[in-house]
TIZAFI-551461 format. One record per atom (N, C-alpha, C): residue number from 1; residue in one letter; atom name; x, y, z. Coordinates in steps of 0.02 Angstrom, whole numbers, plus 50000, padded with zeros to 5 digits. Each point is the difference from the previous one (the first is absolute). Layout:
<num NUM, residu A, atome CA, px X, py Y, pz Z>
...
***
This chain:
<num 1, residu M, atome N, px 47022, py 46595, pz 56698>
<num 1, residu M, atome CA, px 50014, py 50030, pz 50064>
<num 1, residu M, atome C, px 50023, py 50072, pz 49990>
<num 2, residu S, atome N, px 49961, py 50048, pz 50023>
<num 2, residu S, atome CA, px 50018, py 50071, pz 49992>
<num 2, residu S, atome C, px 50039, py 50024, pz 50060>
<num 3, residu I, atome N, px 50043, py 50048, pz 49988>
<num 3, residu I, atome CA, px 50043, py 50028, pz 50052>
<num 3, residu I, atome C, px 49992, py 50075, pz 50002>
<num 4, residu L, atome N, px 49997, py 50028, pz 50060>
<num 4, residu L, atome CA, px 50005, py 50072, pz 50010>
<num 4, residu L, atome C, px 50073, py 50015, pz 50014>
<num 5, residu H, atome N, px 50031, py 50038, pz 49956>
<num 5, residu H, atome CA, px 50069, py 50021, pz 50008>
<num 5, residu H, atome C, px 50000, py 50070, pz 50029>
<num 6, residu T, atome N, px 50036, py 50011, pz 50054>
<num 6, residu T, atome CA, px 50005, py 50068, pz 50028>
<num 6, residu T, atome C, px 50072, py 50024, pz 49992>
<num 7, residu V, atome N, px 50006, py 50062, pz 49978>
<num 7, residu V, atome CA, px 50066, py 50031, pz 49991>
<num 7, residu V, atome C, px 50000, py 50065, pz 50039>
<num 8, residu N, atome N, px 50051, py 50008, pz 50044>
<num 8, residu N, atome CA, px 50000, py 50059, pz 50043>
<num 8, residu N, atome C, px 50062, py 50044, pz 49992>
<num 9, residu K, atome N, px 50048, py 49981, pz 49959>
<num 9, residu K, atome CA, px 50061, py 50040, pz 49992>
<num 9, residu K, atome C, px 49998, py 50039, pz 49934>
<num 10, residu S, atome N, px 50029, py 50058, pz 50000>
<num 10, residu S, atome CA, px 50002, py 50041, pz 49940>
<num 10, residu S, atome C, px 50038, py 49963, pz 49944>
<num 11, residu P, atome N, px 49971, py 49998, pz 49941>
<num 11, residu P, atome CA, px 50034, py 49967, pz 49944>
<num 11, residu P, atome C, px 50061, py 50039, pz 49976>
<num 12, residu F, atome N, px 50008, py 50061, pz 50025>
<num 12, residu F, atome CA, px 50059, py 50040, pz 49983>
<num 12, residu F, atome C, px 50058, py 49985, pz 50046>
<num 13, residu E, atome N, px 49988, py 49959, pz 50052>
<num 13, residu E, atome CA, px 50053, py 49981, pz 50047>
<num 13, residu E, atome C, px 50014, py 49925, pz 50000>
<num 14, residu R, atome N, px 49949, py 49961, pz 49984>
<num 14, residu R, atome CA, px 50005, py 49927, pz 50002>
<num 14, residu R, atome C, px 49969, py 49970, pz 49937>
<num 15, residu S, atome N, px 50015, py 49938, pz 49987>
<num 15, residu S, atome CA, px 49973, py 49967, pz 49940>
<num 15, residu S, atome C, px 49942, py 49954, pz 50015>
<num 16, residu N, atome N, px 49970, py 50005, pz 50061>
<num 16, residu N, atome CA, px 49947, py 49953, pz 50018>
<num 16, residu N, atome C, px 49937, py 50007, pz 49958>
<num 17, residu L, atome N, px 49983, py 50059, pz 49977>
<num 17, residu L, atome CA, px 49941, py 50007, pz 49957>
<num 17, residu L, atome C, px 50013, py 49965, pz 49933>
<num 18, residu D, atome N, px 50057, py 50010, pz 49972>
<num 18, residu D, atome CA, px 50017, py 49967, pz 49937>
<num 18, residu D, atome C, px 49998, py 49925, pz 50008>
<num 19, residu S, atome N, px 50029, py 49974, pz 50054>
<num 19, residu S, atome CA, px 49999, py 49928, pz 50013>
<num 19, residu S, atome C, px 49929, py 49974, pz 50009>
<num 20, residu C, atome N, px 49960, py 50038, pz 50036>
<num 20, residu C, atome CA, px 49930, py 49981, pz 50011>
<num 20, residu C, atome C, px 49963, py 49994, pz 49934>
<num 21, residu L, atome N, px 50007, py 50050, pz 49957>
<num 21, residu L, atome CA, px 49964, py 49999, pz 49937>
<num 21, residu L, atome C, px 50023, py 49943, pz 49954>
<num 22, residu K, atome N, px 50063, py 49980, pz 50006>
<num 22, residu K, atome CA, px 50026, py 49944, pz 49961>
<num 22, residu K, atome C, px 49970, py 49933, pz 50023>
<num 23, residu H, atome N, px 49983, py 49996, pz 50064>
<num 23, residu H, atome CA, px 49975, py 49938, pz 50029>
<num 23, residu H, atome C, px 49924, py 49997, pz 50006>
<num 24, residu A, atome N, px 49966, py 50055, pz 49995>
<num 24, residu A, atome CA, px 49927, py 50001, pz 50006>
<num 24, residu A, atome C, px 49969, py 49965, pz 49940>
<num 25, residu N, atome N, px 49949, py 49962, pz 50013>
<num 25, residu N, atome CA, px 49965, py 49962, pz 49948>
<num 25, residu N, atome C, px 49932, py 50030, pz 49984>
<num 26, residu Q, atome N, px 49973, py 49980, pz 49943>
<num 26, residu Q, atome CA, px 49933, py 50021, pz 49980>
<num 26, residu Q, atome C, px 49952, py 49986, pz 50058>
<num 27, residu G, atome N, px 49960, py 50050, pz 50018>
<num 27, residu G, atome CA, px 49951, py 49992, pz 50054>
<num 27, residu G, atome C, px 50025, py 50020, pz 50069>
<num 28, residu D, atome N, px 50065, py 50011, pz 50008>
<num 28, residu D, atome CA, px 50027, py 50023, pz 50064>
<num 28, residu D, atome C, px 49983, py 50074, pz 50010>
<num 29, residu S, atome N, px 50011, py 50023, pz 50061>
<num 29, residu S, atome CA, px 49991, py 50071, pz 50016>
<num 29, residu S, atome C, px 50066, py 50027, pz 50027>
<num 30, residu V, atome N, px 50013, py 50063, pz 49985>
<num 30, residu V, atome CA, px 50060, py 50034, pz 50025>
<num 30, residu V, atome C, px 49977, py 50064, pz 50034>
<num 31, residu L, atome N, px 50020, py 50007, pz 50063>
<num 31, residu L, atome CA, px 49982, py 50059, pz 50039>
<num 31, residu L, atome C, px 50064, py 50039, pz 50017>
<num 32, residu L, atome N, px 50003, py 50062, pz 49978>
<num 32, residu L, atome CA, px 50056, py 50045, pz 50017>
<num 32, residu L, atome C, px 49981, py 50038, pz 50063>
<num 33, residu L, atome N, px 50044, py 49998, pz 50049>
<num 33, residu L, atome CA, px 49988, py 50036, pz 50062>
<num 33, residu L, atome C, px 50065, py 50031, pz 50025>
<num 34, residu E, atome N, px 49995, py 50039, pz 50052>
<num 34, residu E, atome CA, px 50057, py 50037, pz 50028>
<num 34, residu E, atome C, px 50037, py 50037, pz 49943>
<num 35, residu D, atome N, px 50066, py 49994, pz 49996>
<num 35, residu D, atome CA, px 50039, py 50038, pz 49951>
<num 35, residu D, atome C, px 49991, py 49975, pz 49928>
<num 36, residu A, atome N, px 49972, py 49941, pz 49990>
<num 36, residu A, atome CA, px 49990, py 49974, pz 49932>
<num 36, residu A, atome C, px 49947, py 50038, pz 49962>
<num 37, residu V, atome N, px 49958, py 50039, pz 50035>
<num 37, residu V, atome CA, px 49945, py 50035, pz 49966>
<num 37, residu V, atome C, px 50026, py 50050, pz 49948>
<num 38, residu V, atome N, px 50062, py 50022, pz 50006>
<num 38, residu V, atome CA, px 50026, py 50049, pz 49951>
<num 38, residu V, atome C, px 50002, py 49972, pz 49930>
<num 39, residu A, atome N, px 50004, py 49934, pz 49993>
<num 39, residu A, atome CA, px 50002, py 49969, pz 49934>
<num 39, residu A, atome C, px 49936, py 50008, pz 49962>
<num 40, residu A, atome N, px 49945, py 50011, pz 50034>
<num 40, residu A, atome CA, px 49934, py 50003, pz 49969>
<num 40, residu A, atome C, px 49982, py 50069, pz 49973>
<num 41, residu I, atome N, px 50043, py 50048, pz 50009>
<num 41, residu I, atome CA, px 49987, py 50068, pz 49977>
<num 41, residu I, atome C, px 50018, py 50007, pz 49926>
<num 42, residu A, atome N, px 49955, py 50029, pz 49962>
<num 42, residu A, atome CA, px 50012, py 50012, pz 49929>
<num 42, residu A, atome C, px 50064, py 50039, pz 49989>
<num 43, residu G, atome N, px 50037, py 49979, pz 49948>
<num 43, residu G, atome CA, px 50061, py 50036, pz 49982>
<num 43, residu G, atome C, px 50063, py 49971, pz 50031>
<num 44, residu T, atome N, px 49993, py 49951, pz 50044>
<num 44, residu T, atome CA, px 50061, py 49971, pz 50030>
<num 44, residu T, atome C, px 50029, py 49949, pz 49951>
<num 45, residu A, atome N, px 50060, py 49978, pz 50015>
<num 45, residu A, atome CA, px 50034, py 49950, pz 49959>
<num 45, residu A, atome C, px 49963, py 49933, pz 50002>
<num 46, residu F, atome N, px 49956, py 49990, pz 50048>
<num 46, residu F, atome CA, px 49965, py 49936, pz 50007>
<num 46, residu F, atome C, px 49929, py 50002, pz 49970>
<num 47, residu A, atome N, px 49977, py 50056, pz 49978>
<num 47, residu A, atome CA, px 49931, py 50006, pz 49976>
<num 47, residu A, atome C, px 49986, py 49952, pz 49942>
<num 48, residu A, atome N, px 50043, py 49996, pz 49951>
<num 48, residu A, atome CA, px 49989, py 49955, pz 49944>
<num 48, residu A, atome C, px 50000, py 49928, pz 50021>
<num 49, residu R, atome N, px 50045, py 49983, pz 50045>
<num 49, residu R, atome CA, px 50004, py 49930, pz 50024>
<num 49, residu R, atome C, px 49937, py 49981, pz 50037>
<num 50, residu L, atome N, px 49974, py 50045, pz 50042>
<num 50, residu L, atome CA, px 49939, py 49986, pz 50036>
<num 50, residu L, atome C, px 49939, py 49997, pz 49954>
<num 51, residu T, atome N, px 49998, py 50042, pz 49949>
<num 51, residu T, atome CA, px 49946, py 49998, pz 49952>
<num 51, residu T, atome C, px 49998, py 49933, pz 49965>
<num 52, residu D, atome N, px 50058, py 49974, pz 49982>
<num 52, residu D, atome CA, px 50004, py 49933, pz 49968>
<num 52, residu D, atome C, px 49979, py 49946, pz 50049>
<num 53, residu A, atome N, px 50023, py 50004, pz 50062>
<num 53, residu A, atome CA, px 49985, py 49950, pz 50051>
<num 53, residu A, atome C, px 49925, py 49998, pz 50015>
<num 54, residu A, atome N, px 49967, py 50057, pz 49995>
<num 54, residu A, atome CA, px 49928, py 50004, pz 50016>
<num 54, residu A, atome C, px 49958, py 49959, pz 49952>
<num 55, residu K, atome N, px 50028, py 49980, pz 49944>
<num 55, residu K, atome CA, px 49964, py 49958, pz 49953>
<num 55, residu K, atome C, px 49996, py 49928, pz 50025>
<num 56, residu M, atome N, px 50044, py 49982, pz 50046>
<num 56, residu M, atome CA, px 50006, py 49931, pz 50024>
<num 56, residu M, atome C, px 49979, py 49992, pz 50073>
<num 57, residu V, atome N, px 50015, py 50050, pz 50041>
<num 57, residu V, atome CA, px 49986, py 49995, pz 50072>
<num 57, residu V, atome C, px 49959, py 50060, pz 50022>
<num 58, residu K, atome N, px 49968, py 49993, pz 50057>
<num 58, residu K, atome CA, px 49963, py 50056, pz 50029>
<num 58, residu K, atome C, px 50050, py 50042, pz 50039>
<num 59, residu L, atome N, px 50007, py 50063, pz 49980>
<num 59, residu L, atome CA, px 50047, py 50046, pz 50033>
<num 59, residu L, atome C, px 49963, py 50050, pz 50043>
<num 60, residu C, atome N, px 50024, py 50008, pz 50062>
<num 60, residu C, atome CA, px 49969, py 50047, pz 50047>
<num 60, residu C, atome C, px 50054, py 50038, pz 50037>
<num 61, residu V, atome N, px 49980, py 50057, pz 50026>
<num 61, residu V, atome CA, px 50045, py 50041, pz 50040>
<num 61, residu V, atome C, px 49960, py 50023, pz 50061>
<num 62, residu L, atome N, px 50032, py 50000, pz 50058>
<num 62, residu L, atome CA, px 49966, py 50019, pz 50062>
<num 62, residu L, atome C, px 49994, py 50076, pz 50003>
<num 63, residu G, atome N, px 49938, py 50024, pz 50000>
<num 63, residu G, atome CA, px 49987, py 50072, pz 50000>
<num 63, residu G, atome C, px 50029, py 50037, pz 50060>
<num 64, residu A, atome N, px 49998, py 49969, pz 50058>
<num 64, residu A, atome CA, px 50027, py 50033, pz 50060>
<num 64, residu A, atome C, px 50075, py 50012, pz 49994>
<num 65, residu D, atome N, px 50035, py 49955, pz 49966>
<num 65, residu D, atome CA, px 50072, py 50010, pz 49991>
<num 65, residu D, atome C, px 50015, py 50053, pz 49947>
<num 66, residu L, atome N, px 49956, py 50006, pz 49949>
<num 66, residu L, atome CA, px 50008, py 50056, pz 49954>
<num 66, residu L, atome C, px 49994, py 50066, pz 50038>
<num 67, residu K, atome N, px 49947, py 50005, pz 50041>
<num 67, residu K, atome CA, px 49987, py 50061, pz 50038>
<num 67, residu K, atome C, px 50057, py 50015, pz 50048>
<num 68, residu A, atome N, px 50026, py 49949, pz 50033>
<num 68, residu A, atome CA, px 50055, py 50010, pz 50048>
<num 68, residu A, atome C, px 50063, py 50027, pz 49967>
<num 69, residu R, atome N, px 50007, py 49988, pz 49935>
<num 69, residu R, atome CA, px 50058, py 50024, pz 49964>
<num 69, residu R, atome C, px 49986, py 50062, pz 49958>
<num 70, residu G, atome N, px 49941, py 50028, pz 50008>
<num 70, residu G, atome CA, px 49981, py 50061, pz 49965>
<num 70, residu G, atome C, px 49988, py 49989, pz 49926>
<num 71, residu L, atome N, px 49983, py 49939, pz 49980>
<num 71, residu L, atome CA, px 49988, py 49985, pz 49929>
<num 71, residu L, atome C, px 49926, py 50003, pz 49985>
<num 72, residu D, atome N, px 49983, py 50026, pz 49942>
<num 72, residu D, atome CA, px 49931, py 50009, pz 49979>
<num 72, residu D, atome C, px 49972, py 49936, pz 49969>
<num 73, residu P, atome N, px 49948, py 49971, pz 50029>
<num 73, residu P, atome CA, px 49970, py 49939, pz 49972>
<num 73, residu P, atome C, px 49976, py 50009, pz 49928>
<num 74, residu A, atome N, px 49985, py 50061, pz 49981>
<num 74, residu A, atome CA, px 49977, py 50013, pz 49931>
<num 74, residu A, atome C, px 50056, py 49990, pz 49950>
<num 75, residu K, atome N, px 50062, py 49997, pz 50023>
<num 75, residu K, atome CA, px 50057, py 49992, pz 49955>
<num 75, residu K, atome C, px 50023, py 49927, pz 49994>
<num 76, residu V, atome N, px 49962, py 49955, pz 50031>
<num 76, residu V, atome CA, px 50015, py 49928, pz 49994>
<num 76, residu V, atome C, px 49985, py 49978, pz 49928>
<num 77, residu I, atome N, px 50044, py 49960, pz 49972>
<num 77, residu I, atome CA, px 49992, py 49979, pz 49930>
<num 77, residu I, atome C, px 49937, py 49958, pz 49991>
<num 78, residu D, atome N, px 49975, py 50001, pz 49938>
<num 78, residu D, atome CA, px 49942, py 49960, pz 49983>
<num 78, residu D, atome C, px 50016, py 49926, pz 50011>
<num 79, residu G, atome N, px 49952, py 49963, pz 50025>
<num 79, residu G, atome CA, px 50009, py 49929, pz 50011>
<num 79, residu G, atome C, px 50021, py 49983, pz 50071>
<num 80, residu V, atome N, px 50013, py 50052, pz 50041>
<num 80, residu V, atome CA, px 50019, py 49989, pz 50070>
<num 80, residu V, atome C, px 49944, py 50029, pz 50043>
<num 81, residu A, atome N, px 49971, py 49957, pz 50042>
<num 81, residu A, atome CA, px 49945, py 50022, pz 50044>
<num 81, residu A, atome C, px 50028, py 50026, pz 50066>
<num 82, residu V, atome N, px 49972, py 50055, pz 50023>
<num 82, residu V, atome CA, px 50016, py 50026, pz 50066>
<num 82, residu V, atome C, px 49952, py 49968, pz 50050>
<num 83, residu V, atome N, px 50028, py 49966, pz 50050>
<num 83, residu V, atome CA, px 49959, py 49963, pz 50048>
<num 83, residu V, atome C, px 50012, py 50024, pz 50071>
<num 84, residu D, atome N, px 49953, py 49983, pz 50045>
<num 84, residu D, atome CA, px 50008, py 50016, pz 50070>
<num 84, residu D, atome C, px 50018, py 49937, pz 50038>
<num 85, residu Y, atome N, px 50007, py 50006, pz 50067>
<num 85, residu Y, atome CA, px 50020, py 49942, pz 50040>
<num 85, residu Y, atome C, px 49949, py 49944, pz 49998>
<num 86, residu A, atome N, px 49936, py 50016, pz 49997>
<num 86, residu A, atome CA, px 49948, py 49948, pz 49996>
<num 86, residu A, atome C, px 50008, py 49959, pz 49936>
<num 87, residu A, atome N, px 50015, py 50033, pz 49945>
<num 87, residu A, atome CA, px 50010, py 49965, pz 49937>
<num 87, residu A, atome C, px 50063, py 49957, pz 50003>
<num 88, residu F, atome N, px 50051, py 50024, pz 50035>
<num 88, residu F, atome CA, px 50062, py 49961, pz 50010>
<num 88, residu F, atome C, px 49983, py 49935, pz 50035>
<num 89, residu V, atome N, px 49960, py 50003, pz 50052>
<num 89, residu V, atome CA, px 49979, py 49940, pz 50037>
<num 89, residu V, atome C, px 49960, py 49954, pz 49954>
<num 90, residu D, atome N, px 49955, py 50029, pz 49962>
<num 90, residu D, atome CA, px 49960, py 49960, pz 49953>
<num 90, residu D, atome C, px 50044, py 49964, pz 49949>
<num 91, residu M, atome N, px 50051, py 50036, pz 49975>
<num 91, residu M, atome CA, px 50046, py 49970, pz 49952>
<num 91, residu M, atome C, px 50037, py 49942, pz 50031>
<num 92, residu A, atome N, px 50023, py 50008, pz 50061>
<num 92, residu A, atome CA, px 50036, py 49946, pz 50035>
<num 92, residu A, atome C, px 49955, py 49939, pz 50008>
<num 93, residu A, atome N, px 49938, py 50012, pz 50017>
<num 93, residu A, atome CA, px 49952, py 49944, pz 50010>
<num 93, residu A, atome C, px 49981, py 49967, pz 49934>
<num 94, residu A, atome N, px 49999, py 50037, pz 49946>
<num 94, residu A, atome CA, px 49978, py 49974, pz 49935>
<num 94, residu A, atome C, px 50053, py 49958, pz 49966>
<num 95, residu N, atome N, px 50063, py 50007, pz 50021>
<num 95, residu N, atome CA, px 50054, py 49963, pz 49968>
<num 95, residu N, atome C, px 50020, py 49940, pz 50043>
<num 96, residu N, atome N, px 50032, py 49952, pz 49969>
<num 96, residu N, atome CA, px 50020, py 49939, pz 50036>
<num 96, residu N, atome C, px 50061, py 50011, pz 50045>
<num 97, residu A, atome N, px 50041, py 50050, pz 49983>
<num 97, residu A, atome CA, px 50060, py 50013, pz 50039>
<num 97, residu A, atome C, px 50018, py 50074, pz 49992>
<num 98, residu V, atome N, px 50042, py 50023, pz 50046>
<num 98, residu V, atome CA, px 50027, py 50068, pz 49997>
<num 98, residu V, atome C, px 50076, py 49994, pz 50001>
<num 99, residu H, atome N, px 50032, py 50033, pz 49953>
<num 99, residu H, atome CA, px 50073, py 50000, pz 49996>
<num 99, residu H, atome C, px 50024, py 50072, pz 50006>
<num 100, residu A, atome N, px 50039, py 50013, pz 50051>
<num 100, residu A, atome CA, px 50029, py 50067, pz 50010>
<num 100, residu A, atome C, px 50070, py 50002, pz 49968>
<num 101, residu W, atome N, px 50008, py 50047, pz 49953>
<num 101, residu W, atome CA, px 50064, py 50010, pz 49967>
<num 101, residu W, atome C, px 50040, py 50052, pz 50039>
<num 102, residu L, atome N, px 50044, py 49977, pz 50043>
<num 102, residu L, atome CA, px 50038, py 50045, pz 50044>
<num 102, residu L, atome C, px 50067, py 50019, pz 49971>
***
């Protein structure tokens, strides 16, 4: 049973991304949206953690939220896909459940 995990809070303010990554299983997907997108930028304190997690789970970041925060999608770390809203819907449909890490 695969799960789409969504994280919307900045990992610099909350620990929900760290908790999510500890609980995500092989084959799950993790989507960073809203303020959580900052974690996907190369050079952050979370870059190494996300690079390791990408070996086990599918990692994505919502492109519209990168743009809304003035972040360059070209600076997203390797292993993290930039997706649009249609891909978000496809991910939700492709997984057995969706878990929002609030």
